[in-house]
C-alpha positions as CSV (number, residue, x, y, z in Angstrom):
1,X,152.9,209.6,180.3
2,X,156.2,210.1,178.5
3,X,155.6,213.7,178.1
4,X,154.9,213.9,181.9
5,X,158.1,212.2,182.9
6,X,160.2,214.3,180.1
7,X,163.4,212.3,179.1
8,X,163.6,208.9,178.0
9,X,165.3,206.0,180.0
10,X,167.8,205.3,177.6
11,X,170.9,205.9,179.9
12,X,171.6,207.1,183.4
13,X,175.1,207.8,182.8
14,X,176.1,211.4,183.4
15,X,179.0,211.4,180.7
16,X,176.4,210.1,178.2
17,X,174.2,213.0,179.0
18,X,176.8,215.7,178.6
19,X,178.0,214.2,175.4
20,X,174.5,213.7,173.9
21,X,173.7,215.9,171.1
22,X,171.0,218.9,171.9
23,X,167.7,218.5,170.4
24,X,166.5,221.4,168.2
25,X,163.3,222.0,170.0
26,X,162.5,221.6,173.8
27,X,159.2,220.8,175.6
28,X,158.4,223.0,178.9
29,X,158.2,221.0,182.0
30,X,155.7,222.1,184.7
31,X,156.6,222.2,188.4
32,X,155.1,219.7,190.6
33,X,154.2,220.6,194.2
34,X,154.4,217.6,196.4
35,X,152.3,219.1,199.4
36,X,150.0,221.7,198.2
37,X,148.2,224.2,200.8
38,X,144.8,222.9,200.7
39,X,142.3,224.1,203.3
40,X,141.1,221.2,205.4
41,X,138.2,223.3,206.7
42,X,134.5,222.6,205.6
43,X,133.7,224.5,202.4
44,X,130.0,224.7,203.7
45,X,131.3,226.3,206.9
46,X,133.3,228.7,205.2
47,X,130.4,229.7,203.1
48,X,128.2,230.3,206.2
49,X,130.6,232.5,207.6
50,X,130.6,235.0,204.8
51,X,128.5,237.8,205.4
52,X,127.4,240.9,203.3
53,X,128.4,244.3,204.3
54,X,124.8,245.4,204.5
55,X,123.9,242.6,206.8
56,X,123.2,243.5,210.6
57,X,122.9,240.1,212.0
58,X,124.8,236.8,211.7
59,X,123.0,233.6,211.1
60,X,125.9,231.6,212.0
61,X,127.2,231.3,215.6
62,X,130.9,231.9,215.2
63,X,133.0,229.8,217.8
64,X,135.4,231.8,220.0
65,X,138.4,230.2,218.3
66,X,137.5,231.9,214.8
67,X,137.1,235.4,216.9
68,X,140.7,234.8,218.4
69,X,142.5,234.0,215.2
70,X,145.0,236.6,214.0
71,X,144.1,238.5,210.8
72,X,145.2,236.7,207.6
73,X,145.2,237.5,203.9
74,X,146.3,240.6,201.9
75,X,145.7,244.1,203.5
76,X,143.4,246.6,202.1
77,X,145.7,249.1,200.1
78,X,142.7,251.8,200.2
79,X,142.4,251.9,204.0
80,X,144.2,254.7,206.0
81,X,146.2,253.3,208.8
82,X,147.8,256.8,209.8
83,X,147.0,258.1,213.4
84,X,143.8,257.0,215.0
85,X,141.8,256.5,212.0
86,X,141.3,252.9,212.7
87,X,139.7,254.0,216.0
88,X,136.0,254.5,215.8
89,X,134.4,257.4,217.9
90,X,133.1,256.5,221.0
91,X,132.5,260.1,222.3
92,X,131.5,263.3,220.5
93,X,135.1,264.6,220.0
94,X,136.8,261.3,219.2
95,X,137.9,258.1,220.8
96,X,138.5,257.9,224.6
97,X,140.2,255.0,226.0
98,X,138.8,253.4,229.1
99,X,140.9,253.6,232.3
100,X,140.7,252.4,235.9
101,X,141.2,255.2,238.4
102,X,139.9,255.7,242.1
103,X,137.5,258.7,242.6
104,X,140.1,259.9,245.3
105,X,143.0,259.9,243.1
106,X,141.1,261.6,240.4
107,X,139.7,264.3,242.7
108,X,143.2,264.8,244.2
109,X,144.6,265.3,240.5
110,X,141.8,267.5,239.4
111,X,142.2,269.8,242.7
112,X,145.9,269.8,241.9
113,X,145.4,271.0,238.6
114,X,143.1,273.7,239.6
115,X,145.2,274.9,242.2
116,X,148.8,274.6,240.8
117,X,148.1,274.2,237.1
118,X,149.8,270.8,236.8
119,X,148.9,267.2,237.1
120,X,150.3,263.6,236.5
121,X,150.0,262.2,232.9
122,X,147.8,259.1,233.4
123,X,149.1,257.5,230.2
124,X,152.9,257.8,231.0
125,X,154.1,256.9,234.4
126,X,156.4,259.8,235.9
127,X,155.3,262.6,233.2
128,X,153.3,265.7,234.0
129,X,150.9,267.9,231.9
130,X,150.2,271.6,232.4
131,X,152.4,274.1,234.0
132,X,155.7,272.3,234.0
133,X,157.5,275.2,235.7
134,X,155.4,274.8,238.8
135,X,155.6,271.0,238.6
136,X,159.3,271.3,238.8
137,X,159.1,273.9,241.4
138,X,157.0,271.9,243.8
139,X,158.6,268.5,242.8
140,X,155.3,267.1,241.3
141,X,153.6,266.8,244.7
142,X,149.8,267.0,244.7
143,X,147.7,269.2,247.2
144,X,147.5,266.2,249.6
145,X,151.2,265.8,249.8
146,X,151.7,269.4,250.4
147,X,149.3,269.5,253.2
148,X,150.8,271.1,256.3
149,X,151.6,268.5,258.9
150,X,149.9,268.5,262.4
151,X,153.2,269.4,264.1
152,X,153.8,272.5,261.7
153,X,150.1,273.5,262.2
154,X,150.6,273.5,266.2
155,X,153.6,275.4,266.0
156,X,152.0,278.0,263.8
157,X,149.2,278.3,266.2
158,X,151.5,278.6,269.2
159,X,153.0,281.7,267.5
160,X,149.7,283.3,267.3
161,X,148.3,285.9,269.8
162,X,145.5,285.0,272.1
163,X,142.0,285.8,271.1
164,X,141.3,287.8,274.3
165,X,138.1,288.2,276.5
166,X,135.0,289.4,274.4
167,X,134.1,291.5,277.3
168,X,137.1,293.7,277.2
169,X,137.2,296.2,274.4
170,X,140.6,297.9,274.9
171,X,143.7,297.5,276.9
172,X,145.4,294.4,278.0
173,X,143.7,291.2,277.2
174,X,141.1,292.9,274.8
175,X,139.3,290.8,272.3
176,X,141.0,290.2,269.1
177,X,139.2,287.3,267.8
178,X,139.9,286.1,264.2
179,X,142.0,289.4,264.0
180,X,144.8,288.1,266.3
181,X,148.3,288.5,264.7
182,X,151.2,286.3,264.4
183,X,154.6,287.0,266.3
184,X,156.4,286.7,262.9
185,X,154.0,289.2,261.4
186,X,154.6,291.8,264.2
187,X,158.4,291.4,263.7
188,X,158.0,292.0,260.1
189,X,155.8,295.1,260.9
190,X,158.6,296.4,263.1
191,X,161.3,295.8,260.5
192,X,159.1,297.5,257.9
193,X,158.7,300.5,260.1
194,X,162.4,300.8,260.8
195,X,163.3,300.6,257.2
196,X,160.8,303.3,256.5
197,X,162.5,305.6,259.1
198,X,166.1,305.0,257.8
199,X,164.6,306.2,254.2
200,X,163.8,309.6,255.5
201,X,165.6,312.4,253.6
202,X,168.1,314.6,255.3
203,X,166.0,317.7,255.3
204,X,162.8,316.0,256.6
205,X,162.0,315.6,260.1
206,X,159.8,312.8,261.5
207,X,157.5,313.8,263.9
208,X,155.6,311.4,266.0
209,X,152.2,312.4,267.1
210,X,151.3,312.0,270.5
211,X,149.2,309.1,271.5
212,X,146.7,309.4,274.3
213,X,147.0,306.2,276.5
214,X,143.9,304.1,276.9
215,X,142.3,304.3,280.2
216,X,138.9,302.7,279.6
217,X,138.2,300.0,282.1
218,X,136.8,296.5,281.1
219,X,133.0,296.7,280.6
220,X,130.7,294.1,282.1
221,X,129.6,291.3,279.7
222,X,126.1,292.6,280.2
223,X,127.0,295.1,277.3
224,X,127.3,292.3,275.0
225,X,124.2,290.3,276.2
226,X,121.9,291.3,273.5
227,X,118.0,290.6,274.1
228,X,116.0,288.8,271.4
229,X,113.9,291.5,269.6
230,X,111.2,289.1,268.9
231,X,110.5,288.3,272.7
232,X,109.6,291.8,273.7
233,X,108.1,294.9,272.5
234,X,104.4,294.0,272.1
235,X,102.4,297.1,271.6
236,X,98.8,297.8,270.8
237,X,97.1,300.8,269.6
238,X,93.0,301.6,269.8
239,X,91.9,303.3,266.6
240,X,88.2,303.4,267.2
241,X,86.0,306.4,267.8
242,X,85.3,305.4,271.3
243,X,86.8,302.6,273.4
244,X,83.6,302.2,275.7
245,X,79.9,302.9,275.0
246,X,77.6,304.6,277.3
247,X,77.2,301.4,279.4
248,X,80.9,301.0,279.6
249,X,80.9,298.2,277.1
250,X,84.0,297.5,274.6
251,X,83.8,296.3,271.1
252,X,83.6,292.7,272.5
253,X,79.8,293.3,273.2
254,X,77.9,291.6,270.5
255,X,75.5,294.1,269.0
256,X,71.8,293.7,269.1
257,X,70.5,296.9,267.3
258,X,70.9,295.2,263.9
259,X,68.3,293.6,261.5
260,X,69.9,290.2,262.2
261,X,70.1,288.2,265.4
262,X,73.8,287.4,265.9
263,X,73.1,285.1,268.9
264,X,71.4,282.4,267.2
265,X,73.0,279.1,266.1
266,X,75.1,279.3,262.8
267,X,73.8,277.5,259.8
268,X,70.1,278.2,260.7
269,X,69.6,280.4,257.8
270,X,70.0,279.6,254.0
271,X,72.9,281.0,252.3
272,X,73.3,282.7,248.9
273,X,76.0,283.8,246.6
274,X,77.0,287.3,246.9
275,X,76.9,289.7,244.0
276,X,78.4,293.2,244.9
277,X,81.0,294.8,246.9
278,X,79.6,296.7,249.8
279,X,82.8,297.8,251.8
280,X,86.5,297.9,251.5
281,X,89.0,298.0,254.6
282,X,92.4,299.5,253.9
283,X,95.3,299.7,256.4
284,X,97.6,296.9,255.9
285,X,100.6,297.8,253.9
286,X,101.6,294.3,252.6
287,X,99.5,291.0,251.6
288,X,96.7,289.6,253.5
289,X,97.6,286.4,255.1
290,X,94.6,285.3,257.3
291,X,91.2,286.4,257.9
292,X,89.0,285.3,260.9
293,X,85.6,286.0,262.0
294,X,84.7,286.5,265.6
295,X,83.4,283.0,267.0
296,X,79.7,282.5,266.5
297,X,78.5,286.1,266.1
298,X,81.0,287.3,263.5
299,X,80.6,290.9,264.5
300,X,84.5,291.4,264.4
301,X,87.0,290.5,261.8
302,X,90.6,289.8,262.6
303,X,93.3,290.3,260.0
304,X,96.9,288.9,259.8
305,X,99.3,290.5,257.3
306,X,102.8,290.2,255.9
307,X,103.6,293.6,257.4
308,X,103.8,291.9,260.8
309,X,100.8,293.6,262.1
310,X,97.4,292.2,263.3
311,X,94.1,294.2,263.0
312,X,90.7,293.9,264.3
313,X,87.9,295.5,262.5
314,X,84.2,296.4,263.2
315,X,81.9,294.5,260.7
316,X,78.9,296.5,261.6
317,X,78.1,300.2,262.4
318,X,81.1,302.3,261.0
319,X,83.0,299.3,259.9
320,X,86.0,301.0,261.3
321,X,89.5,299.8,262.4
322,X,89.3,299.2,266.2
323,X,92.8,298.1,267.3
324,X,96.3,297.1,265.8
325,X,98.4,294.4,267.7
326,X,102.1,295.0,267.0
327,X,104.7,292.8,268.3
328,X,105.9,290.4,265.6
329,X,109.1,291.2,263.6
330,X,108.0,289.3,260.5
331,X,105.2,288.2,258.4
332,X,102.3,286.8,260.4
333,X,101.3,283.4,258.8
334,X,98.0,282.5,260.8
335,X,95.7,283.7,263.6
336,X,92.9,281.9,265.4
337,X,90.4,282.7,268.1
338,X,89.6,280.6,271.2
339,X,86.0,279.2,271.6
340,X,84.8,282.4,273.3
341,X,86.7,285.0,271.3
342,X,88.3,286.5,274.5
343,X,91.9,285.5,273.2
344,X,93.6,284.8,269.8
345,X,96.8,283.3,268.7
346,X,99.2,284.5,266.0
347,X,102.0,282.7,264.4
348,X,104.9,284.5,262.5
349,X,107.8,283.7,260.5
350,X,110.0,285.2,263.7
351,X,109.3,281.7,265.1
352,X,107.2,283.1,267.9
353,X,103.5,282.4,268.8
354,X,101.8,284.8,270.8
355,X,98.5,284.7,272.9
356,X,96.8,288.0,272.8
357,X,94.1,289.5,274.8
358,X,91.3,290.5,272.2
359,X,89.7,293.3,274.2
360,X,92.8,295.3,275.4
361,X,95.5,294.0,273.2
362,X,98.0,292.7,275.8
363,X,100.3,289.9,274.9
364,X,99.8,287.4,277.7
365,X,101.9,284.5,276.8
366,X,104.6,283.6,274.2
367,X,105.4,280.1,272.9
368,X,108.3,278.9,270.5
369,X,110.0,275.9,269.4
370,X,112.8,277.5,267.5
371,X,111.0,276.7,264.1
372,X,108.4,278.6,261.9
373,X,104.8,277.8,262.7
374,X,102.8,277.5,259.5
375,X,99.4,277.0,261.1
376,X,97.8,277.1,264.5
377,X,94.4,275.7,265.9
378,X,92.7,275.8,269.3
379,X,91.2,272.7,270.2
380,X,87.3,273.4,269.9
381,X,86.3,271.0,272.7
382,X,85.1,272.9,275.8
383,X,87.3,270.6,278.1
384,X,90.5,271.2,276.2
385,X,89.8,274.8,275.1
386,X,93.0,275.8,276.7
387,X,95.3,273.8,274.3
388,X,96.2,274.4,270.9
389,X,98.1,272.8,268.1
390,X,100.7,274.3,265.7
391,X,102.1,272.9,262.4
392,X,105.6,273.5,262.2
393,X,108.2,273.8,259.4
394,X,110.4,271.0,261.0
395,X,107.6,268.4,259.9
396,X,106.3,268.3,263.6
397,X,102.8,269.1,265.1
398,X,103.3,270.4,268.7
399,X,100.6,270.9,271.4
400,X,100.8,273.6,274.0
401,X,99.1,274.4,277.0
402,X,98.1,278.3,277.3
403,X,97.8,278.0,281.3
404,X,101.3,276.6,282.0
405,X,102.9,277.6,278.5
406,X,104.7,274.2,278.4
407,X,104.9,271.8,275.3
408,X,102.7,268.8,276.3
409,X,102.8,266.7,273.0
410,X,104.5,266.1,269.8
411,X,103.2,264.4,266.6
412,X,106.2,263.6,264.4
413,X,105.5,261.4,261.6
414,X,105.3,263.8,258.5
415,X,108.1,264.1,255.9
416,X,107.7,267.9,255.3
417,X,106.3,271.2,256.8
418,X,102.6,271.0,258.2
419,X,100.0,273.0,256.1
420,X,96.6,272.2,257.6
421,X,95.2,271.0,261.0
422,X,91.4,270.2,261.1
423,X,89.5,268.9,264.0
424,X,87.0,266.3,263.4
425,X,84.8,263.6,265.1
426,X,83.4,266.0,268.0
427,X,87.0,267.0,268.3
428,X,88.4,263.8,269.3
429,X,90.4,263.5,266.3
430,X,92.3,265.8,264.0
431,X,93.6,265.4,260.2
432,X,96.9,267.2,259.1
433,X,98.1,267.7,255.7
434,X,101.8,268.4,254.9
435,X,104.1,269.4,251.9
436,X,105.0,265.6,251.7
437,X,101.7,265.3,249.8
438,X,100.2,263.0,252.5
439,X,97.1,263.2,254.7
440,X,97.3,261.8,258.5
441,X,94.6,261.4,261.0
442,X,95.3,261.4,264.7
443,X,93.8,260.6,268.0
444,X,94.0,263.8,270.2
445,X,96.9,263.4,272.7
446,X,98.0,260.1,271.0
447,X,101.2,260.8,268.8
448,X,100.6,257.9,266.4
449,X,98.5,258.5,263.2
450,X,95.4,256.2,263.0
451,X,95.2,256.6,259.2
452,X,97.9,257.5,256.6
453,X,96.9,258.3,252.8
454,X,99.4,259.0,250.4
455,X,98.8,258.2,246.7
456,X,101.0,258.9,243.8
457,X,98.5,261.3,242.2
458,X,98.1,263.5,245.2
459,X,99.3,266.9,245.6
460,X,100.3,269.1,248.6
461,X,97.0,270.2,250.3
462,X,97.5,273.7,251.6
463,X,94.2,275.0,253.2
464,X,91.3,273.0,254.6
465,X,87.6,273.6,255.7
466,X,85.4,271.3,257.5
467,X,81.9,270.8,256.1
468,X,79.1,272.0,258.8
469,X,77.6,268.5,258.6
470,X,81.0,267.0,260.3
471,X,81.1,264.1,257.9
472,X,83.7,266.0,255.3
473,X,86.7,268.3,255.1
474,X,87.5,270.1,251.9
475,X,91.0,270.7,251.0
476,X,92.7,273.0,248.6
477,X,94.8,270.7,246.3
478,X,97.9,272.1,244.7
479,X,96.7,270.7,241.2
480,X,93.8,273.5,240.8
481,X,91.1,271.6,242.4
482,X,89.4,271.2,245.8
483,X,89.2,267.6,246.9
484,X,87.0,266.2,249.7
485,X,87.8,263.6,252.4
486,X,85.6,261.8,254.6
487,X,86.0,262.8,258.3
488,X,84.6,259.6,259.6
489,X,86.5,256.3,260.5
490,X,87.6,255.5,256.9
491,X,89.0,259.1,256.1
492,X,88.5,257.9,252.3
493,X,88.5,260.6,249.5
494,X,85.2,261.2,247.9
495,X,86.1,261.0,244.3
496,X,82.5,262.1,243.2
497,X,83.1,265.6,244.8
498,X,86.0,267.7,243.2
499,X,85.7,271.3,242.6
500,X,87.6,272.6,239.4
501,X,87.7,275.8,237.3
502,X,90.1,277.9,239.3
503,X,93.9,278.3,239.6
504,X,95.7,278.1,242.8
505,X,99.2,276.6,242.0
506,X,101.9,278.3,243.6
507,X,99.7,280.1,246.3
508,X,98.3,279.1,249.6
509,X,94.5,280.0,248.7
510,X,91.8,279.8,251.4
511,X,88.8,277.4,250.8
512,X,85.7,278.0,253.0
513,X,82.5,276.2,253.1
514,X,79.1,278.1,253.8
515,X,77.4,277.7,257.2
516,X,74.5,276.0,255.7
517,X,76.9,273.6,253.7
518,X,75.2,274.5,250.4
519,X,78.4,276.4,248.7
520,X,82.1,276.0,248.5
521,X,84.2,279.4,248.2
522,X,87.8,279.6,247.2
523,X,90.3,282.5,245.8
524,X,91.9,282.4,242.6
525,X,95.4,283.2,241.5
526,X,93.9,285.4,238.8
527,X,92.0,287.6,241.2
528,X,88.7,286.0,241.1
529,X,86.3,284.5,243.7
530,X,84.9,281.2,243.0
531,X,81.5,279.7,244.3
532,X,80.5,276.0,243.6
533,X,77.4,274.1,244.4
534,X,78.2,271.3,247.1
535,X,75.8,268.8,245.6
536,X,76.5,269.0,241.9
537,X,80.2,270.2,242.1
538,X,79.3,272.9,239.4
539,X,80.6,276.5,239.6
540,X,77.9,278.6,240.5
541,X,79.5,281.9,240.3
542,X,82.9,283.7,239.4
543,X,83.4,287.3,240.1
544,X,86.6,289.5,240.0
545,X,87.9,290.5,243.7
546,X,91.3,292.0,243.0
547,X,93.9,292.7,240.5
548,X,96.1,290.2,242.1
549,X,95.8,286.7,243.6
550,X,93.0,286.3,246.2
551,X,94.5,284.3,249.1
552,X,92.0,284.9,251.9
553,X,88.5,284.0,251.7
554,X,85.8,283.5,254.7
555,X,82.0,283.0,255.2
556,X,80.4,285.2,257.6
557,X,78.9,282.7,260.4
558,X,75.6,284.5,260.7
559,X,75.0,286.5,257.5
560,X,73.2,284.6,254.5
561,X,75.3,285.9,251.7
562,X,78.2,288.0,253.3
563,X,81.8,287.0,252.5
564,X,85.2,288.7,253.2
565,X,88.2,288.3,250.8
566,X,91.8,289.4,251.2
567,X,94.4,289.8,248.4
568,X,98.0,290.5,248.1
569,X,97.4,294.2,247.4
570,X,96.6,294.4,251.2
571,X,93.0,295.2,250.7
572,X,90.2,293.4,252.8
573,X,86.9,293.5,250.8
574,X,83.4,292.8,252.1
575,X,80.9,291.3,249.6
576,X,77.1,290.7,249.8
């Protein structure tokens, strides 16, 4: 205790302390801190806050007050604090600070930098980055601030010459259009010409060539009224050996001197798969788009091609080209006969649909909606045989009357170009498919669908063929298969019937069911023709028909084993 207090209590006088003799040895006196800096926090809480550098999660819920406290303690001498070393990368090239700027302001500054080479510095107010010379020249204005005012634009337009009349070629009031000059421009041209005249050397002589005055009178506006080439110029040419036989009959007469009766009901004979090529027709110069046999008898074959021509061929006897129908200016997309075969319709990429006389080749009526028709179908019903449907590129199905030539109905519910139209249920309803990957069923003359089918697994169905039984319709699906839907009230997909084994993706390849309903035929993008059995859905036969994709394929309505195919090489092949 005495050592802790240090000195003794002998005297408290200062003089006595001064005069006192010094001791020979001194004792070290420790310093006393009356208010030591003692942490008042819970040591257990501090222990829980400690985390290892390798930990990825905290087991202690740190309060907000601890997060907001300033950093304390000694700094790390080994940590580099120069530049942006403390900032972690948040983008691939470094650290990007977040800023709030409107889309309009950013677009304005971006366009200003692209046009003038400078823009405002977003980090420092009033500064610019980029071409500072241009920034000083234009006063730092952006492209919106440099836009010409309405008053200045109107004054500039008042100085411009008039465009003139499009019917006048030369002379006063002639048409100038976008080449009309400004008054200041004419004055500048005159000043330049005068300056060039003053610069002539003394030994040169300026000779002005004589200018013949224009005396042409204004032509009528009929000279600029160009007629649409797609609405005129239909021609036809007969190529057969003789147009009339000894009784004065044309090729429309169904031949009766054959081994087969072409007048009996189709589907009455049993069908077989063809094996060999028996004939090739060659006249088209571009791919074949559609092939159609003459209704019921099948003694004529109609072909439509991308060369804008339609041709009709003799299936029997000499198998020659009989007639060419010319009138479209672009590729023909589809053709279809009426019930009797006396007329047929053609649709083309020139946005025209034309009704032709099969016998003499005359174009009787033209139809158009201003859009491209993809598929056309006559109504098979005898009471409505004068009406037809057309699937257009503007998502509509239009209904025309061939007698009046007028549009009488529109079916507008699809979300993409229409690909197929198939009449079902005794021609009282029809089914359509589209690029919107859906199937819709309609009552004829009622523009509201009665059935709508669109599943996530469905693909666009580009071609269709009804089954002779009238209960099913086969569709060429874009996922390399042929799917079957019921054509009765439910219009459900028959999942048990799916024909696979061919490739059709990327092409609109025909599908056709045999007249007796036993076989299904389809082309192939690899040049094959494939045949399946309807009941078992197994591929029955596959043969090479072309070097390129086979896009058209049709069964003969009367023959037991004859089919016709068309490919991208323009050849039409007849198989038996």
